[in-house]
C-alpha positions, 0 to 999 in steps of 0.5 A: 152209262152204257148208252154214254159209252156207246155214243162216245164210241160213235162220235170218236171216229168222225171227230178223229177224222175231222181233226186230222192230227196226222195230216197236220203234223208236217205243217206243225213241223214246218212251222216250229222247226226253228223253235227250241224243245221247250218252245215246241212244247208250249206251242203244242199246249197252247194249240191244243188248249185253243182247239179244245176250248174253241171247239168245246164252246162251239159244241155247246153254244154253236147253233145259238152263236151262229143264229145270233150273229146271223152267220152260217158254218159256210161263212165260217169256212170261207173266213177260215180259208182266207186267214189260212191262205194269207198265212200260207202266202206269208210263209212262202214269201218268208215274211213269217220267219221273223216271227218264228219265236212267237210261240203264242201266235203260232199256237193260237193261229194258225195251229189252234185255229183254223188248222185243228179247230177248223170248220170241219171239226167245229161242224162235226162236233155241232152235228155230233152233239145234236145227234148223240149228246153234248157230253159224249161229244165233249169226251170224244173231243177231249180224247182226240185232243190227248191223242193229237197232243201225243202225236205233236209232242213226238213230231220232233223225231221227224225233224231230226230225220229230215235235218235242217235242209229237209225241214226247210224244204218241208216248211215250203211244201207244207205252206203250199199245202196250207194254201191249197187247203185254204182254197178248198175251204173257200171253194166249199164254203162258196159252193155251199152258199150257192 
């Protein structure tokens, strides 16, 4: 038991950093600014469930899945970057706002994956599971999901502080940040392949 607690303590911080819930908050606020409080709660639940299930599955089966499909983590990184980039461009152009009420779509993509359960988190969990055990990694992942849920659930205070025009401006800025993150993911994936 002491060994498990020690491994949980070691795996918690890398997963916390890879998840980057605090860094995703402005993007979450920008994407859900027109949602009702109930809809935002549904988005939070769906995005966290998606992130946990996807990352948990990759933590347990990741190396076998990648080997079976003949892909690498870097292929996954490039694919995630391309999806994020397309979503960011659509948001900047205003094409996504007509679907703002689709809480399921926003909760699963892009928030659940690849924003929360992205290549960084999945890769970190696979490496931690290899080094410190699957159970310690899954428990650390669950603890981080709980923390991210609390952070996202109270992010509406930021929306109230900014107001409607501030939230709209934040939405555009976060779309540009999203595009930049996407380019970084693609660049790292391509450079790692080379």
